N, C-alpha and C positions, 0 to 999 in steps of 0.2 A: 504494500500500500504506500502511495506517495506521501512524502513529508508535507505537513500542513503548516502554513504560516498563519499568523493571527488574522490577516486580511482574508485569506482563503477560507479559514474556519468560519469567520463571521458571515461571509458571502454564502457559504453552504447553509448556514442557519436561516438566512433571510429568504431563501428561495421557496418556491411553491412546494407544498407537501403532497401533491397528487401522486408523485412517483412513490412516496413512502406508503401511501394507501394501497397502491398496487402491490408493493412488496409484502405488505401486511396480509393481503389476500393470498399471495403465494405461500407465505409462511403458514397461514391457516390451512390451506389445502394439503400441503405436504406434511404438516404436523398431524392433521387428521388421518392421513394415510398411515403414518407411522404408529399413531396411537391405536388405530383400528387393528393394525397388524399385531400390535402388542396385546390387545384385548383377546383377539382370536387365539393367539399363541398361548396365553394364560388359560384360556378355556380348554384347549387341548391338554395343557400341562395338568390342569385340575382333574380332567377325566382320567389321564394316565395315573395320577396319584391315587385317585379313588380305586381304580382297578388293581393297582400294584399292592396297596395295603390290604385290600380285601383278599387278594390271593395269598398274601403273606400270613394273614390271620387264619385263613381256612386250611392252609397247608404247612403250618409251622413245623419245622424240624431242622435237622443239620443242614440240609441243602438250602433251605430258605434262610437260615441264619447266615450261611456263607454268602448268599446272594445279597442280603441286607448289609453285610460287612463291606462287600465290594462296592455296592451302591453308595454307601455313606462315604467311603474313602475317595472314590472318584469325584463325587459332587463336592466334597470338602476341598479337595486339592484344586479343582477348577475355580471354585468361588474364592478360595484363598489367593490364588494366583491373580485373579481379576482385581481384587481390591488392593493388593499390594502393588501391582504393576500400573494400575490405572486408578489411583485413589479418588479422582474426581467423580467416580460413579458410585461412591459409597452412599449407603442409606437411601433416603427418599429422593434427594436431589434438590429439594426446595431451598435448603440453606445455601447450596452452591449457586443457585440462580440469584438469590438475594446478594451473595458475595460478588457475583459478576456485575450486577446493577450498581453496586457500591464501589466498583473498580478495585476490588480486593482479590479477585481471582480471575482466571481466564479459562476458556474452553479449548479443547482440541477436538472439535466436533466430529471429525471423520471417524476416529477410532472409539470415541466415547459413546456414540450412538450404539454401535454394535455391542460394546461391552455391557452397557446398561441394559440393553434389550435382552441379551443372552443371559446375563447374570440374574435379572429379575425373573425370567422364565424358569431358570434352573432352581431358584429358591422356592418357587411354587411347586415344582416337580417333587422336591424334597418334602414339602409340606410346611414350610415356615409361615408363621403368622405375620405376613406382610401384605400390603395392598398395592394396587396398580396406579393410584393417583399421583404419588410423588414421582415415580419413574416416568409417568406420562408427561408430567410437568417438565421434568428435565429433558426428556426426549424432544418435546416441542421446543424448548429453549435452545437445545443443540441445533435443531433445524433452523431456528432463527439466526443463530450464530453462523451456520453454514451459508444461508442466503446473504447475510451481511458480507461475508468474505467473498463469495462467488461474484456478487454484483459490485464488489469493491466500493462499498458505501463509505461515507465519511464517518469518523469515530462517533460523531454526535448522534447518528441514527442507531448505533449498536444496541443501546438499552431498549429502544422501542421495539426493534425486531425480536430481541430475545424475550421481552415481556409478551409480545404477541404470540410467540411460540409457546410460552409457559401457559398463558390463558387458553390457547387452543388445545393444548394437551389435556388440561383439566376438563375442558368442555367435552372433548371426545371420550375421555375416560368415563365420565358419569352421565353423559347426555345432558349437560347443563351449561348452555352458552352464556346465560346471564350470570350464573355463579362464577364461571371462568373469568368474565369481565370484572366482576366485583372483587374477585380474589386478586387480580392484578393490581387493582387500585388500593384495596384495603390492606393487603398483606405484603405485596412486593414493593410497591412505591409509597404507600401511605399518603398519597396525594392524588388529586384529580385535576386534569387539564383537558381541554377540548381535543387536543391532538392525541393524547394518550388514550382517552376514552374511545375516540373514533377508530384508532388503529387496533386496539385490542378487541373491540366489538366486531370489526370486520374479520379479524382472524378467528375469533371464537365462533361466529356464525358460519364461516367457511368450513371450519373443522367439524362443526355439528352437521353440516350438510353432508359431508363425507360419512360421518358416523351413522346418520339416519338412513343412508342408502344401504348400509350393511346390516344394521340392527333394527331398523324400523322405528316406529314412533312410540312404542311402549316405554313407560318410565322404568327406571332401574329397579324400583321396588314396587311390587304389585299390591298396593294398599287401597282398600275400600273404606272411606270415612263416611259414616252415616250420622247425620245430624250435627248440630253445632255444640261446642263446649259452652256450658252455661256460665255466665258472669259470676254467679254466686259461688262457684267452685274454683275460682282463680287462685285462691290462697293455697290450694293444693299444688298448683303449678309452681308457685313461688317457692314452696317448701321443697319440691323436687329439684328446682334449680339450685337451691342452697346446698342440698345434699350432694348433687353432682359436682358442684364447684369444689368441694373438699376432696371428692374422689379424683377429679381432674388434677388437682394440686398434687395428690399422691402419684398419679400417673406421670406427670411432668418431672417430678423429683426422681421417680423410679427410673425413667429413661436415662437421666444423667448419672444416677448411682450405678445402674447396670453397665453403662458404657465405661465408667471408671473401673468397675470390677473386672470387666472383660479385658480392658487394657492392661490390667495388672497381672494377667496370666502370662507367665514368663516362658513361653515356648515360641518356636518359629512362627511368625505371623501367617505364613502360607498354609501351615497345617493347623493353626489355631481354630478355624471353623469346625474342625472335627468334633470339638466339645459340644457345640450347639447342634450340629447335624445329628449327633448321637441322641441328644435329648429329643430332637424332632422326630426321629425314627420311632422312639419309644412312644411319643405322643400319637404318631400315626397308627401305631398298632393297637393302643389301648384307649386313646381319647381322640379319635379321628375328627370329631365335630369341631374341635378347636384349632385344627390345622388349616393352613391356607389363609387367604384373605378373610373369608368368613361370610361371603354374600349369601350362600345357601343357608348358613346358620341363622342369619338375620331374617331371611324369609320364613324359616321354620318358627322362629320366636314370634314373628308377626301373626302367623296363621294357625299355629298349633298350640295345644294346651300342655303345660309343664307343671311339675310339682315344684314347690319352693326349693327343696333339696337339690333337684337336678339343675335348676337355674343358678343357684348359688355355686355349685361345683363348676358349671360352665363359666360363670363370671370369674371366679378365682383363677381357673386354669387359663382362660383366654387372656386375662389381664397380665398374669406373670409370664406366660409364654410369649406374648407380644413384646414385653420388655426385654426378655432374653434374646429373642430373634433380632430386634432392632439394634441391640447393643453391639452386634458383630460388625456392622457397617456393610453387610451384604445388601445388594440393591433391592429396595422394597420400601413402601411407604407405610404410614400409620393412620391415614385417613379412614380407610375401610375398616381395619380392626377397631378403631375408636368408635365408628358408627355401630359396629356389632356390640361392643361393650356397653355403649350407651343404650342400645335397644334392650339388652338384657336387664340393665338397671331399671329402665322404664317399665319393663314387663313385671319385674318383682314389685316395684313400687305400686304399679297399677293394680295388681292382684291384691295387695295388702289393703290399699285405701278403698277399693271397691267392696271387699269383704267387710271392712271395718265400718264404713259409712253407708253401705247398701246402695252405692251409686250404680248407674246404668252400665251394662257390660260394654257398650260402645265406647266408653271412655278409655278402655284398655289400649286401643290403637293410638289415641292421643298421647298417652304417657310414653309409649314406645317411641313415637316420632320426636317428642320433646326430649327424651333421653338422648337420642342421636344428636340432635342439634345443640343441646346445651353442653355435652361433653366436648364436642368439637370446638364450640365457642370458648370454653374454659381453657383448653390446652393451646389452641392456636391464637386466641384473643382476637378473633375476627367474627363479631356477631352478625354482620350483614352477610358474609359468606356462609356462615352456618345456617342462617335463616333461608336464604335463597337456594342454597344447595339442596336442602331437605325438601323444599317446595317443588323444585324441578325433578328431583329423584323420585318423588312420590306422585307427581302429576296432579296434585290437588291443592286448591287454595282454601279448602274448608278450615284447615288448621293454621292459617296464616297468623291470625291474631294471637292464639295461644302460643305459637312457636316464637314469634317476635317478642312477646311479653317475657317468656322464659329466658330467651337469649339475652335480653337486656338486663334482666335480674341477675343472670349468671355473670355477665360482664361486669356489672357494678360490684357484685360480691367478690369477683376475682381481683378487681382493682383494690378493694378494701383489704384483702389479705395478702396483696403483693405478688400475685402470680405474673410471671413474665412470659411473653410469647415463646413457645418452645423452639420455633425455628430461629429466632434471634439468639437463644442460648446455644443451640447446636452450631450456629455459624461462628459464634465467639470461640467455641472449642476447636474449630477447624482452621481459623485464620492464622497466617504466618505472623511472626513478630514484626513490629513496625519497621525495625532496621533491616528486615529481609525484603521489604517491598521496594521494587525498583521500577524504572521506566525510562523512556527516551527523553533526555534533557532538551533536545532540539525540536521535537515534534510537539506542536501546539494542539490543544484540544479544548472543546467547550463542555462545560458541566452545568446542568440545571439543578438549582437548589430551591425547593418549595419553602415558602415562609408560612408558618402556622401562627395562630394567635398567642400572644404572650411569650413568644420565643425570644431568643437572644438577639434576633434581628428586628423584631417587630417594633415599629415606630422609632427607629434609630436612624440618625444620619449616617450615610456611607462613610464619611470621614471619621466618625467616632467608633467604628467597629475595629476590633483587634483581630485581623485576619490571621489564620494559622499558617499561611504560606504566601508566596507571591501570587496574588490574585488580581485580575482586572475584570471589573464588571462591565461588560460590553452592551448589555441590554437588560431591560426589566419588562417582563410580560405581565401586564395588569389588565385582567379581563380580556377584551378584544383588542387592546391597545399595546403597542410596543414603545416604551419610553427610553430615551437616551439618557443614561445616568450621569450625574455630576457628583462632586464631593458633597454638595449640599442637598442631594436628593434624600428624602425620607423613605425608608423601606416600610411597606405596609403588609399587614396580614393578608394572605391570598396572592401575594406577588410570587413570580417565578424568576429568580435571578439567573441570568446567563453569564457564566464566569469563564474567562479565558485563562488557561494555565498550560505549563508544559506537562507532558505525560507523567513524568516522575513525580511532580508535585501533586497532580490530580490523583494519582493512585494512593498517595499517602494522606491527603487532607480531605478528600471527598467524604469519607465517613464522618469526619469531624464536622464539616460544614452541614451535612444532613442532620446531624444531631443538634447543632446550633439552631437549625431552622425549624425543628420540631416544636409544636406548641406544647403548652402546659398540660 
């Protein structure tokens, strides 16, 4: 890519965005194709896993034991090699996407797409409790990075195309284009601009068009909601939200604890996954329902009757097994397992309060749906994404007001007890030390910094700000207007600062500037 001067970077920023919209469309189409291929592959992997463990249980003996041993060793070595040689594909991939947007990481898209895809499928073949959404987000983001490099776009467009791919990946993974758009705004950027919204919406809808052509128009979860949840019973929703907030706190802390525990195992990192794969095989033989992402288990919880004992056993095993699997760094997400855990909690709670207060049986499905949305909200700290995702996955707006009420109650409670977004915490653990971050001193680049209310920039003169590096504000986007800044310009909440820096400075100070621009 050619070196950029300050003048050329600014000229690139000022030109029409129509070509960026076209590239967002391409990113959406190709991300949709990759995400659909990933979903189809996971479906085949799930079928193989079910048949394999069924055969092993029914024919258990020396030969089967030997087969399981070989199966475990081969999968462990392949997965271990992948995460050691290509560390950017570890885990869900969402922290890596956030790191790219903050200029703290970089993709090698050509090899990482294949490694993420194959590693994620192999994890489900083994039976690990990991989901498809995180890998789909990273796969889409990698596609966006590839389009960026193939079309030799200016550095300024990189985060838009990567964000487009991420939102398209989530859209195709769950059949939720609006949730994909909201996720990009609420979780990845934490800021909304007309250009960002337009790009990610184009990409999400394009990816969903591809997905619908393969999977049809049926929602992810087949849920029939009959009647409206009555206002007089909303206190029960708030109580469930509070309970799940504390469970979500336990889940978030558990992820970090198990990662630290797994990291402390002093053996060769290539063979280290054998420990967890061995646990996975045992779970596949004796507790098959808690293996895999858990979509089929969630459907059973929604539509079938269970005893309290069975549900509690499923909850404990799924909860702990998910933490164990995610701690390895093997490619796979936690969205779907969290939805399953939330569904089980909602089912247990619903059975209890319906029996205790003699409520209508139709409330059962409300508590299941609310359990899904509130656990996701607690752990990810994205109430809008949690609300919209559940609405799109269930294909019904009957439960909109109960869900949004529960999600906001959960969010407020999580703020009160100090829960931090899990993907931010995971990103912090992955980042290199500040003195290890480098970049080209000659190459100039533009960085956009959104300004939130009561932030360190809000209502402050440009000349009075202590900048963390050599920064030149070349433009301020304020609504539909572009202002030429001077030393005496007052920065306002809602502004978007366009800052010119060299690449080395940008890589080091962009996270600091983003933090300074965040509102209270």
